C-alpha positions as CSV (number, residue, x, y, z in Angstrom):
1,M,-44.6,-7.9,32.8
2,M,-43.1,-5.5,35.9
3,K,-41.2,-2.8,33.7
4,L,-43.8,-2.4,31.4
5,L,-45.8,-1.2,33.9
6,F,-43.4,0.5,35.4
7,K,-42.7,2.2,32.8
8,W,-46.0,3.6,31.8
9,L,-46.1,4.7,36.0
10,I,-43.0,6.5,35.0
11,N,-44.9,7.7,31.7
12,A,-48.0,9.1,33.6
13,L,-46.1,10.9,36.9
14,A,-44.3,13.0,33.9
15,L,-47.6,13.5,32.4
16,L,-48.3,15.5,35.7
17,G,-44.9,17.1,36.0
18,I,-44.7,18.6,32.2
19,A,-48.3,19.5,32.9
20,Y,-47.1,21.2,36.1
21,L,-43.7,23.2,34.1
22,I,-45.0,24.0,31.0
23,R,-48.5,26.3,30.1
24,G,-51.0,25.5,28.3
25,I,-50.6,21.9,29.3
26,S,-53.1,20.6,31.9
27,V,-53.8,16.9,33.2
28,S,-56.9,17.3,35.8
29,S,-55.8,14.1,37.6
30,F,-53.3,10.9,37.7
31,Y,-56.1,9.0,36.5
32,V,-55.6,10.9,33.3
33,A,-52.4,10.9,33.4
34,L,-52.2,7.1,33.9
35,V,-54.9,6.8,30.6
36,A,-52.6,10.2,28.6
37,A,-49.5,7.6,29.2
38,L,-51.0,4.8,27.7
39,V,-53.1,6.4,24.8
40,L,-49.7,8.4,23.6
41,G,-48.0,4.3,24.3
42,L,-50.5,3.3,21.6
43,I,-50.1,6.4,19.7
44,N,-46.3,6.1,19.7
45,A,-46.2,2.7,18.8
46,L,-49.3,2.3,15.7
47,V,-49.8,5.6,14.3
48,K,-46.0,6.9,14.6
49,P,-44.4,4.5,12.6
50,I,-45.9,5.1,9.4
51,L,-45.9,8.8,10.0
52,I,-42.0,8.4,10.0
53,L,-42.2,6.3,6.9
54,L,-45.0,9.1,4.9
55,T,-42.7,11.8,5.5
56,L,-39.3,11.1,4.9
57,P,-38.2,12.9,2.4
58,V,-39.2,15.7,4.4
59,N,-37.2,13.8,7.4
60,I,-33.8,13.8,5.3
61,L,-34.4,17.0,3.7
62,T,-34.7,18.2,7.1
63,L,-32.1,16.2,8.9
64,G,-34.5,14.2,10.8
65,L,-35.6,17.7,12.8
66,F,-39.8,16.9,11.6
67,T,-39.7,13.6,13.3
68,F,-39.5,16.5,16.3
69,V,-43.1,18.0,14.6
70,I,-44.8,14.8,14.4
71,N,-44.5,13.9,18.2
72,A,-45.6,17.9,18.8
73,L,-48.7,16.7,16.5
74,L,-49.4,13.6,17.7
75,F,-48.5,14.3,21.8
76,W,-51.2,16.9,20.8
77,F,-53.8,14.2,18.8
78,A,-53.5,12.3,22.2
79,S,-54.8,15.9,24.5
80,T,-58.3,15.6,22.2
81,V,-58.7,12.0,22.3
82,V,-58.1,11.8,26.6
83,K,-60.5,14.6,27.7
84,G,-58.8,15.8,31.0
85,F,-55.2,15.8,29.2
86,G,-55.2,19.5,27.2
87,V,-53.0,20.6,25.2
88,A,-53.0,24.8,24.0
89,D,-51.0,25.4,21.4
90,F,-48.0,23.7,18.9
91,A,-45.8,25.6,21.2
92,A,-47.1,23.8,24.5
93,A,-47.7,19.7,22.3
94,F,-43.8,20.6,21.3
95,W,-42.3,21.1,25.3
96,G,-43.9,18.7,26.1
97,A,-43.6,15.9,23.4
98,L,-39.8,16.7,23.7
99,C,-40.0,16.6,28.2
100,L,-41.8,13.5,27.7
101,S,-39.7,12.3,24.9
102,I,-36.4,12.8,27.5
103,V,-38.0,11.0,30.2
104,S,-38.7,7.5,28.0
105,W,-35.5,7.7,26.8
106,L,-33.7,8.0,30.6
107,T,-36.2,5.0,31.5
108,H,-35.3,3.0,28.9
109,I,-31.5,3.8,30.0
110,L,-32.0,2.5,32.9
111,F,-34.5,0.1,32.9
112,G,-34.2,-1.5,29.6
113,R,-36.8,-3.1,27.1
114,A,-40.2,-3.6,28.6
């Protein structure tokens, strides 16, 4: 349970850092970053597998690169759900989702599965 909370905290801090680094992404407070990290985690756990399955032919044709587009669209969608978390355009969503994926991958490598 502590690993899960720690990963959630790291993702929220990563969202704050991403908002600082990437133009077009804004996070108004740490509380909003916590909520956005929670919403992103829920979207990635519940919606992403369904989208991956539905877009499997396109994913196969693009050798898996379409997954980056799905990640960006889900990142952008999360910004419409959480007030105070904003993404201006698709490019910002793409780079933000890519950075957050890298941070999540690193925390998974360092701390294992939650």
